[in-house]
C-alpha positions as CSV (number, residue, x, y, z in Angstrom):
1,X,-4.0,-25.7,-17.1
2,X,-0.6,-24.2,-17.0
3,X,2.6,-24.4,-19.0
4,X,5.7,-25.0,-17.0
5,X,9.3,-25.1,-18.1
6,X,10.6,-28.5,-17.2
7,X,13.8,-29.7,-15.5
8,X,13.9,-33.5,-15.6
9,X,16.2,-34.9,-12.7
10,X,17.2,-38.1,-10.8
11,X,15.5,-36.7,-7.7
12,X,11.9,-36.1,-6.2
13,X,11.2,-32.7,-4.6
14,X,8.3,-32.1,-2.2
15,X,6.4,-28.9,-1.3
16,X,8.4,-26.6,1.1
17,X,11.5,-28.6,0.5
18,X,14.6,-26.6,-0.4
19,X,17.1,-28.1,-2.9
20,X,20.6,-26.7,-4.1
21,X,21.4,-27.5,-7.6
22,X,24.4,-26.8,-9.9
23,X,23.4,-25.7,-13.4
24,X,26.0,-26.3,-16.1
25,X,24.1,-27.3,-19.3
26,X,23.6,-24.4,-21.7
27,X,19.7,-25.1,-22.1
28,X,19.1,-25.2,-18.4
29,X,21.1,-22.0,-17.9
30,X,18.8,-20.6,-20.3
31,X,15.8,-22.0,-18.1
32,X,17.2,-20.3,-15.2
33,X,17.6,-16.9,-16.8
34,X,14.3,-17.0,-18.4
35,X,12.7,-18.1,-15.1
36,X,14.5,-15.1,-13.5
37,X,13.3,-12.7,-16.0
38,X,9.7,-14.0,-15.6
39,X,9.7,-14.4,-11.9
40,X,8.0,-17.8,-12.8
41,X,8.2,-21.2,-11.3
42,X,9.5,-24.3,-13.1
43,X,8.9,-28.0,-12.6
44,X,11.2,-30.8,-11.5
45,X,10.0,-34.4,-12.3
46,X,11.8,-37.3,-11.8
47,X,13.3,-39.0,-14.7
48,X,11.8,-42.3,-15.8
49,X,14.1,-43.1,-18.8
50,X,17.0,-41.4,-20.1
51,X,19.7,-39.1,-18.5
52,X,19.8,-35.6,-16.9
53,X,22.2,-34.1,-19.6
54,X,21.7,-34.2,-23.2
55,X,18.0,-34.3,-23.7
56,X,15.5,-36.8,-24.4
57,X,14.5,-38.0,-20.9
58,X,11.1,-39.1,-20.2
59,X,9.5,-38.3,-16.7
60,X,7.0,-39.5,-14.4
61,X,3.7,-37.6,-14.8
62,X,3.7,-36.3,-11.3
63,X,6.2,-33.6,-10.1
64,X,6.7,-30.5,-8.2
65,X,6.8,-26.9,-9.0
66,X,9.7,-24.9,-7.6
67,X,10.6,-21.4,-7.2
68,X,14.1,-19.8,-7.1
69,X,15.1,-18.8,-3.6
70,X,18.9,-18.0,-4.2
71,X,20.8,-17.7,-7.5
72,X,24.6,-17.4,-7.7
73,X,26.0,-16.4,-11.0
74,X,29.3,-18.1,-11.8
75,X,32.0,-16.4,-14.0
76,X,31.6,-19.0,-16.8
77,X,27.7,-18.8,-17.2
78,X,27.1,-21.5,-14.7
79,X,24.9,-21.2,-11.9
80,X,24.5,-22.5,-8.2
81,X,20.8,-22.2,-7.2
82,X,18.5,-23.0,-4.2
83,X,15.1,-23.7,-5.3
84,X,12.0,-24.4,-3.0
85,X,9.0,-26.8,-3.8
86,X,5.7,-25.1,-3.9
87,X,2.9,-27.4,-5.3
88,X,2.4,-30.8,-6.9
89,X,1.5,-30.8,-10.6
90,X,0.4,-33.7,-13.2
91,X,1.8,-33.5,-16.5
92,X,-1.2,-33.4,-19.1
93,X,1.0,-33.2,-22.4
94,X,4.8,-32.6,-23.0
95,X,5.3,-29.9,-25.6
96,X,8.5,-30.8,-26.9
97,X,12.3,-29.8,-26.2
98,X,13.2,-26.4,-27.8
99,X,15.8,-26.1,-26.1
100,X,14.4,-27.5,-23.0
101,X,11.1,-29.5,-22.2
102,X,8.1,-27.6,-21.5
103,X,4.8,-29.2,-20.5
104,X,1.2,-28.4,-20.1
105,X,0.4,-29.2,-16.5
106,X,-2.5,-29.3,-13.9
107,X,-1.9,-28.5,-10.4
108,X,-3.0,-30.9,-7.8
109,X,-5.2,-29.8,-4.9
110,X,-4.8,-31.3,-1.3
111,X,-5.8,-34.9,-1.3
112,X,-9.6,-35.7,-0.5
113,X,-8.7,-37.1,2.9
114,X,-6.4,-34.3,3.9
115,X,-8.8,-33.5,6.8
116,X,-10.1,-37.0,7.7
117,X,-9.9,-38.3,11.0
118,X,-7.7,-41.5,9.8
119,X,-5.0,-38.8,8.8
120,X,-5.2,-36.8,11.8
121,X,-5.0,-40.0,13.9
122,X,-1.7,-41.4,12.4
123,X,0.2,-38.0,12.1
124,X,1.1,-37.6,15.8
125,X,2.5,-41.2,15.5
126,X,4.6,-40.1,12.4
127,X,5.7,-37.0,14.3
128,X,7.1,-39.2,17.2
129,X,8.9,-41.5,15.1
130,X,10.5,-39.0,13.0
131,X,11.7,-37.2,16.1
132,X,13.1,-40.4,17.3
133,X,14.7,-40.7,13.9
134,X,16.3,-37.4,14.3
135,X,17.5,-38.3,17.8
136,X,19.0,-41.6,16.7
137,X,20.7,-39.8,13.6
138,X,22.3,-37.2,15.8
139,X,23.3,-39.6,18.4
140,X,25.3,-41.7,15.9
141,X,27.3,-38.2,15.2
142,X,27.5,-37.7,19.1
143,X,25.1,-34.8,19.0
144,X,21.7,-33.9,20.2
145,X,18.8,-31.6,19.6
146,X,16.5,-30.3,22.5
147,X,13.4,-30.5,20.2
148,X,12.2,-30.6,16.7
149,X,9.2,-28.5,15.2
150,X,7.2,-30.5,12.7
151,X,4.1,-29.4,10.8
152,X,0.8,-30.3,12.3
153,X,-1.4,-30.6,9.1
154,X,-0.9,-34.1,7.8
155,X,-0.3,-33.0,4.2
156,X,2.5,-30.8,5.4
157,X,4.0,-33.3,7.7
158,X,4.0,-36.0,5.0
159,X,6.0,-33.7,2.7
160,X,8.4,-32.5,5.5
161,X,9.3,-36.2,6.4
162,X,9.4,-37.6,3.0
163,X,11.8,-34.9,1.9
164,X,14.2,-35.7,4.7
165,X,13.9,-39.5,5.0
166,X,16.7,-41.5,3.5
167,X,14.7,-43.8,1.0
168,X,15.0,-44.9,-2.4
169,X,14.0,-42.3,-5.2
170,X,11.5,-44.5,-6.6
171,X,9.8,-44.7,-3.1
172,X,9.8,-41.1,-2.8
173,X,8.1,-40.8,-6.2
174,X,5.4,-43.0,-5.0
175,X,4.8,-40.9,-1.9
176,X,4.4,-37.9,-4.2
177,X,1.9,-39.3,-6.3
178,X,-0.1,-41.3,-3.8
179,X,-3.6,-39.7,-4.1
180,X,-4.3,-40.1,-0.4
181,X,-2.4,-38.4,2.4
182,X,-3.2,-41.4,4.7
183,X,-1.3,-43.7,2.3
184,X,1.7,-41.4,2.2
185,X,1.5,-41.3,6.0
186,X,1.2,-45.2,6.3
187,X,4.0,-45.7,3.8
188,X,6.4,-43.2,5.9
189,X,5.5,-45.0,9.1
190,X,6.7,-48.4,7.9
191,X,9.9,-46.8,6.5
192,X,10.5,-45.1,10.0
193,X,10.0,-48.2,11.7
194,X,12.6,-49.9,9.5
195,X,14.9,-47.1,9.8
196,X,14.8,-46.4,13.4
197,X,15.3,-50.2,14.1
198,X,18.6,-50.0,11.9
199,X,19.7,-46.8,13.5
200,X,19.2,-48.2,16.9
201,X,21.3,-51.2,16.3
202,X,24.0,-49.0,14.9
203,X,23.9,-46.7,17.9
204,X,24.4,-49.7,20.1
205,X,27.6,-50.7,18.1
206,X,28.9,-47.2,17.9
207,X,28.6,-46.7,22.0
208,X,30.2,-50.2,22.4
209,X,33.0,-49.2,20.1
210,X,33.5,-45.7,21.9
211,X,33.8,-47.5,25.3
212,X,36.2,-49.9,24.1
213,X,38.2,-47.0,22.8
214,X,38.2,-45.3,26.3
215,X,39.3,-48.7,27.8
216,X,36.1,-49.1,29.7
217,X,35.4,-52.5,28.5
218,X,39.0,-53.8,28.9
């Protein structure tokens, strides 16, 4: 077991994901300073009830530990930080708020099916669908990208895609806490199929409007 300083937020972080945060509340300024002093990770967990500011929030049990990658000290004591997810944890026991929440946690190993054939079989399909997702997203911005390098390991691929896919926060929490990697990838496949269909329809309309603007369809 380990004890983590906790930062309850209305977002979900995955391993290897980088996240920018603006730290303004005094107790979380203290958390950042103490984390810097100790060169230690802290935990981010999605809020189940309550708010980000003011204390008293309760969180989901599964979250992600993060490490500071960049810290900008502002003149009035606030911070702009970039943190990076490292590994999942499960809260065993909250240890109170003084001045911020601490919790006893257990870090979670890779899922039991991380190296199973089922996960390995669906991973290339997820990669292809996510590359299509990137292509469609960029095309809507009149941009393009030659290639996208994605993780090969199913667990890392699930984290990478889940961190970047625009799905509701609650859905991301389901992915984060799912005990099997195949479950995570299956969820992502369904989400990508829905998102890509919607993006393709938007792209048709976008291109039609561009042609009309150029007078091609007049």
